[in-house]
N, C-alpha and C positions, 0 to 999 in steps of 0.2 A: 506495500498500499505506501501511495504518497499524497502529500499535497501538494496543488498548482497553484500559483499566487498568477489571479489578473489583473495586475493594476497599472498606474503609474510606475515608469523603473524603481525612480529613490526610494518611494513607499514600500514599492514591492520588498526592495533592499531590506530597508530597516524592518517590516515585517520576518522575513526571513528569518536575520538572528534572531529579532525576540520569539519566534516560535522556534528554531533550534535552540534557546537555551533551555526551555521546557521539555519539549522533546527530541533529543539529541540522537536518538536512534531510528529518528523518521527521516524520508526524503524530501524535504521541500523544495521546487523548484519554480522560476519564474517563467512562464510565458513566453514569448512559443520556449523556448528552450528546454524542454520535456522531453529526458532521454525514452521514457516508455510510456505514452499516453493510454495504455492500457490498465496501466499501474496507481491510474489516477482515482479517487473516491471521493473524494473532498478538496473540493478548490475557491477559495476567497476570492472577493470580486469587488470592485469596485469601475464600474462605466463598462464592462467589457464590447466590445464587439460584440457581435451577430450570431446567432448560432452558434456561439464559443462552447453551450455543453455539449453541440455533435461533435467535439472532437475528443472527446472523451466515455468512451462504450460503457464505462464499467463505472460511471458519478453515482454517488448516492449524497453527498450534502451541498449546498454548495449555501455556502457564508458571505451578507452580505457583509464589504470590512466597513461600515455603520448602517446608522440606523434607517436613512433610506432602501426600501427593495427595489420601488419602479425603474432604474436602471438597468437591473437584472430580465426585467422583463422584454425585449425585442423583438421578441415572437414568444408562442407560447411553450412553456417550457415543461414539459413531461411529468405527468400525475404523479410517477414514483420517484420522485425527486423531494429533499425536504432541505427548502427555502428559510434560513435564519438568519437576522438581525442583532448588532449591537446596540445593545442596552450602557452605556456608560456613565455616567454621576459626571464627568467633567464635562461629557458633549453635552448634557442635561444644565447644568450650571454653566457653564459658557455662551447655550441659548440663553438661557435668561438675563446674564450679564447686557449682553448683546440688547436683546428685548427692550432691557431698562433703560440702557445708553437712546435707543432711539425716542421710547417714550418718554422722559428727562430734558432730552435735545428740543424736545418740539413743545411740552409745556413751558418753557422758559422763555419760548422764541428767541431761541439761539441761531438758528439759520436766519435771521430779521437781524437781527445783531453784526451780524458775519458778514451779509451784504453791505450793512447800514456804515460801517468800520469804513470798506470801502469809500465811501463817502465821506468820512468824519461828523457824518449824522451821529448827533447823538437827541433819543429819544425813547424814554420812558416806555415799556408796554406792559398792558394789563394781563396779566399769566394765571394760571389755576393752582390750585396748592394737591399734593396727593388726593386726602380725603374726599376733595370737590371731583375728581374724577375718574370714568367710567371707562375701561377695557373690556373689549369681547375677543375672549381667545377661543377662534376654529381650529379644535381637533384638540383634543383632552386626553392622550390616549400619553403615552411614557413621558415624553419630553410636552405636550402642550400643557400636560396637570401639571405637574412641576411649577409650569411657568406660571400657572393660574395660581397655586400657593401661594409660593412666594410673595406674588406680589398682593394679595392679600394678604402675606403678613406687612407690609410695608404699608399698608394702609389703601389702600385702591381699591373701587367698587368692580368687582369681576364678573363676567358673564362668560361663559363656554357653553358653546357648542358642539354638538358632537352625531355621533348614529345614534349613539344608547347611553340613555341616559348614567349621568355621572354622578356618584357623592364625593365631593371634597368638599373640604371645610372651606366655607365662605363663598363659596361659587356658587353660582344659580345656574342651574345645568338646565340648557333648552334642546329639542332635538327637534328635527320637520324641517322641512319649506316654513310653515307659521311660526314653528318655536326661531327658526334663523330670524325674522323680522321682529318679532319681540326682541331678541337675545340684542340685537341693533337698533333697536328704535331710538334709543337715551342716547348711543354712546359717542364718548370722543375719541376713542381708537378702537380698530380694529386688527389683531394680529394674527395672520395666518399661518397656520401651524399644522395643516391637515397633509395626513398624506398623501400623496395622489394617485387616488384608482379613475376608472373611467364614471364614478357618480360624482368627483369631485372638481375633477379636470375642467379647466375655463369657469369654474365658479364665482372668479371675482370679476364679475362681468357687469354694464350697463341695469341689471335688474335690483343686484347686490346693490349697487351706487345709488340708487334712485331711495334703495329702502334706509337708507342713514341718512340720519339729519345733516344738518348744512358743518362745512368745512368738519367734517369725520376726517381722521389719518389715516392713512393704512398703512400698515408694516408689515409687509411680506416675508417671511424666512420659510416659507412651506420647499413650494417646486416652483422655477416659472411659466410651466404648466396653466398653473392654477387660475393665469391673471392672463385676462385678455385685454391685452397691450392700447389698441384704438380707442378701449372704454373706458381706460384711465386716462387716458389723454385729453379725453371727452369731460367725464365728471371732472378730473382739474380746472379745464378750458368754462365748465361752468358754477366751478366752485364747490361743488357739491363734496367734492375731496379736495381740504385744507394744505393735504402733505405725504405722498408718500416713500417709506423707506423700503431699499428696493435688495432685498442680497442676493436672489435667484432670479436665473432670466430662460428663456426659450432656448438664447442660443450663448454659448459662454466661452470665451472673453466676449460681450457687450458688443457690436459690434461699431467701429467707431461712428460711423454713419446714422446710426440708430440716435431717433428723436430726444429718446429719455436723456441724454449728454446735454440738451437744451434746454432743460426743461428746468425752473430753477427751483420746483416745487416737491421735483424729486432727490432724492437723496440715492446715491450707489453706492454700495459697499460690492467689491468683489466678492461672494459666494464665502465671509469668513464669521457668520455665525455663530457657528461652532465644529470643531472637526476632528474629527478620531484621535484620540491619544492612544496610542501602539501601546504605551506604555502598561493602563489602564484598562485595555483592555483585550490586553493577548489572552489571560486566563481563558474569558471564553470561547473565545477561538480554540483554543486547547483542549478546555474541557468539554466542546463539542464534537471534537475529533474523537477524543478519549471515547465519547457516550457511544460516535456511531460504532467506532471498531467495538465495543462491549452489548450493544444494542440496546442501550438506554435510549430514555426523553432525551430531545435536545433540549437549549437553552434557548428562549427568543425564538421559536419555530413561528413562521407567519406562516396566514390561509390562503393557499394559491386562490382561493374563489372571492375572499374578498379582496384580498391584494394590499393586506395589513394585517 
């Protein structure tokens, strides 16, 4: 048996060192430099090429190199394969810190002050305090639920919208289309942390923006495909959305000709909200490899039917 790594080369080298530290007896190879494709039963992947799984006739487990798994489904995955993702406490913490930074930056009008500094314009602005601010989290999974609870602990008023009801302390839980409207009707911020599925693709669209209070702020740290880009530009022009903080995009890096670059109401970050920490995540991968070898249940396995 062997482990194949289908990742960015630099990250793959890091993963190989860490995995071999815990599994010195196991062959760990970086694709496409695989000695025997038939020996591979476990593949650690991040944004692999299409049909990647067809190279390995005896593959059993596909392990995502992060929390996201949508990148593993360019085509239909055979039902006998097990798909797992990483749930890393540091990844959740990093996501919370990024979301909090976006929310506070907007609440305290820093974008305006940065612009006005260029003109040497001294103009104090009104702002909201934490206890006066409503945040709606779309997606209350491992990461979204953590972000929601941490915001509550700081004193924010937090709504959450998800596929099924959640019982999170201090978070008002909503589900369904009617629930989505209720969750955002009085909100100041919408933070998208949904998984990307057929049901959530394009959910950040004109219909949702029309339901928002005037000058809502959007934070998208989910996936670029959640957002209908032209609908956002229209909503900003119509002042339905005051600002957007975008960390994920349909195409990455964002093309230089993209209109988002020229929109002063959009803050762009280059997909840095949270990044899997190899040192703190490697034991999940090692444990899943051992579980596969011993026939035990896998950690953080996802549903092929649901897509999360």
